[in-house]
Each structure stands twice: as structure tokens, then as C-alpha cells.
N, C-alpha and C positions, 0 to 999 in steps of 0.2 A: 285519817280522820282525826281531828283534834277533839279529844274528850274532855280536857280540862285545861284551864289557864289560871295562872296566879292572879290574885285579886288586883295586883298592881298592873303588870303587863308581862307578856311572854318574854320580851327583851330584858326585863329586870330579873324575874325569878323563875322563868321557865313555863313549860306547858307539857301536856301529855298527849302524844300522838300514837296511833296504831294503824297499820294497814289492815283493812278488812277484806278478806279474800273468800270468794265462794268457790267451792270445789265439789261439784255434784250436789249431793244432798246435805252438805255440811258447809258451815261458815267458820273461818278461822281468824282469830285475832292473835297476832304474833308480831315479833320484832318491834316491841315498844320503844319509844324514843322520846327524849326530852332534850331539846336543843341546848339547854343549860347544864346538862350532866353528860358524863362520858358513858355511863351505863344506867339502864333502868331494870331493876331486879323484879320483873313480873313474869309469871309463867304464860305460856300460850293457852288460849281458851278456844274450845271447839264447841259449836252449837249446831243442832239440827236446823237446817235452812228454814223450814216452815215455822219453827218456834222462834227463830231469830226475826223473821219477817213480822210475825204477830207482835213481838215486843217493840220493834222499831217503828 
């Protein structure tokens, strides 16, 4: 899922992507990616699935 994009365009200054995976009662956001950078220094986030669903 793309969470953010530069105000110009992704091709110019990048964007922030994260796979969102559900595993039973939990949702995991991990393996952050920016096509414009080699590494994205963000930790994994784990949410309770019901809480995640309410917020989304």
C-alpha cells in the first residue's frame, strides 16, 4: 500500500510503501519501501486486527 508520495511525484522524490499482512488476530506493517531510496529505516508495526479495521 502506498502511504505517502512526494508533493511533486513518486518518480521525482519517492513515495512510502508498506505491505500490510493479516496473520490471525494481528495485522503487520513491515518491509517498508521507497523506490527512490535503497533503505527505509522504519520499524515493523503490529496491530490487533479488530483495532486496525476500526481505524481503517
